[in-house]
C-alpha positions, -999 to 999 in steps of 0.1 A, spaced: -1 -1 1 11 36 -2 9 51 23 26 83 10 1 112 6 24 140 0 54 163 -3 68 198 2 92 209 -19 118 237 -32 104 260 -62 139 273 -74 163 266 -98 175 240 -104 214 245 -98 202 254 -63 169 239 -55 171 204 -75 188 179 -53 166 190 -21 136 183 -43 148 151 -52 150 137 -17 113 142 -13 107 134 -55 125 96 -42 96 87 -16 66 98 -51 56 59 -55 38 64 -94 22 30 -94 -10 36 -73 -13 77 -79 -36 89 -111 -41 122 -98 -13 150 -93 -21 185 -76 3 208 -72 -4 235 -51 26 268 -60 24 304 -42 13 333 -63 47 358 -72 33 378 -99 -2 383 -89 -21 396 -60 -51 371 -52 -71 362 -17 -83 331 -34 -68 299 -50 -72 298 -93 -70 264 -112 -57 263 -146 -79 262 -174 -51 248 -197 -52 214 -208 -20 202 -212 13 212 -199 43 210 -224 78 196 -208 110 184 -220 98 154 -210 66 153 -231 31 172 -220 14 161 -194 -21 166 -196 -46 188 -170 -73 169 -150 -100 193 -169 -127 177 -147 -112 182 -114 -104 209 -126 -147 217 -135 -152 206 -101 -134 226 -78 -146 265 -103 -182 252 -94 -180 247 -59 -179 285 -64 -151 294 -46 -119 284 -72 -111 309 -94 -103 299 -137 -61 313 -138 -58 335 -171 -33 323 -190 0 353 -184 -5 344 -150 -3 305 -160 26 311 -181 39 337 -157 38 313 -125 71 289 -122 59 276 -80 41 252 -95 60 250 -134 90 243 -122 78 217 -103 58 197 -136 92 179 -150 103 162 -119 65 148 -119 69 145 -160 98 122 -148 81 101 -115 57 93 -137 69 85 -164 55 56 -186 23 59 -156 -15 68 -169 -23 102 -147 -35 135 -152 -25 167 -130 -44 196 -110 -24 235 -110 -37 253 -82 -20 290 -79 -28 295 -42 -36 333 -35 -27 357 0 -49 332 16 -60 347 58 -75 321 82 -108 315 66 -95 305 39 -70 282 47 -90 264 70 -123 266 45 -95 262 10 -87 229 40 -121 220 40 -128 219 5 -99 197 -8 -97 171 31 -116 149 -1 -94 147 -31 -68 146 0 -83 108 10 -82 91 -23 -52 71 -24 -54 75 -62 -41 109 -58 -9 135 -49 -2 162 -36 25 183 -44 34 212 -24 52 244 -33 76 262 -12 113 276 -8 117 290 28 134 322 43 145 347 19 167 364 35 191 394 27 182 434 22 169 428 -16 144 404 3 133 433 29 140 407 51 172 404 72 166 382 106 192 382 135 200 367 165 233 371 177 231 347 205 224 322 176 254 327 160 270 334 127 238 351 103 230 311 84 228 296 113 204 318 124 189 313 90 180 277 101 173 281 133 145 302 115 137 278 91 141 251 117 110 266 139 89 268 109 99 230 103 93 218 138 58 232 140 54 214 102 59 183 114 41 184 143 16 190 117 5 220 141 -16 248 115 -23 273 150 17 263 157 24 277 126 3 306 119 15 324 155 53 306 141 43 333 110 33 360 133 53 361 158 86 363 127 71 371 96 99 342 76 90 349 40 82 316 31 64 316 4 51 289 2 31 297 37 -3 297 26 -1 261 0 19 241 41 -14 261 52 -41 244 34 -17 214 36 -21 215 72 -61 220 75 -66 191 46 -51 167 76 -59 186 101 -94 175 80 -89 145 70 -103 109 77 -70 93 84 -36 105 111 -8 114 91 30 121 96 53 148 83 84 138 78 114 171 63 138 148 46 166 173 33 181 213 39 200 236 23 201 271 17 220 291 -24 253 310 4 260 309 41 253 348 48 282 359 75 271 402 67 245 422 56 250 421 27 246 390 15 210 371 7 205 339 6 169 319 2 171 279 18 150 256 2 133 223 25 123 191 14 90 166 32 71 137 32 32 133 42 29 101 51 -5 80 59 -3 65 99 -28 35 90 -15 30 57 25 28 74 12 6 97 -14 -21 75 24 -18 51 38 -28 87 13 -57 96 16 -73 56 54 -66 64 57 -90 97 30 -117 83 49 -122 51 81 -126 73 96 -161 69 
């Protein structure tokens, strides 16, 4: 049984974050997956809602990936999702950078894609979208990719939080990110929300991650989130430096993990 239900992975240039993304995608088991949802933050346009693509397919170097028009239509019919404009769709790299990974891992298997651009949601909206997507999350034929980089540090990002007691800037950044990771691994939407209010960490996929946490809260099963890799684009030591952090995580369905363990123990000699 496939107990891997979702991953969190970065969306920077492959030379920067490709290794980190690999730690997430190596957990994806294509055999049982029929549909892949990608939730990516909006970088180019402001919106307080979630948007779904109106394209019929996405082109990648590994071939075209078919969009699940039926599911996209269902989401639009709910009245809470908006159609993504073609210009926004083409400009949004948080989704685009994941599609080749998906095409590579799913090569040789039949599947469809559901791209969702997540806007600047408030807590009420995060709860709403988590509730609307929970039924898809509980379907074992669906898989979710949550697109996010972590701390964007430096003057060019207008963010330079640093605690001298922790040590050099790059260590302070890692401490900051690992505090976010701790709340995410606890599957605590409230803890993550309070953390963001306190530190204002520039995690660009904070809203997709929050929707994931709300989906888990609304799920019929228990889940566990485990981070598998962490990296920074540069080791900042002065205020003139800058860096972006990357992290990968795997979301496991615990009941499925127990079933697999029981199966293994039963078949053991």
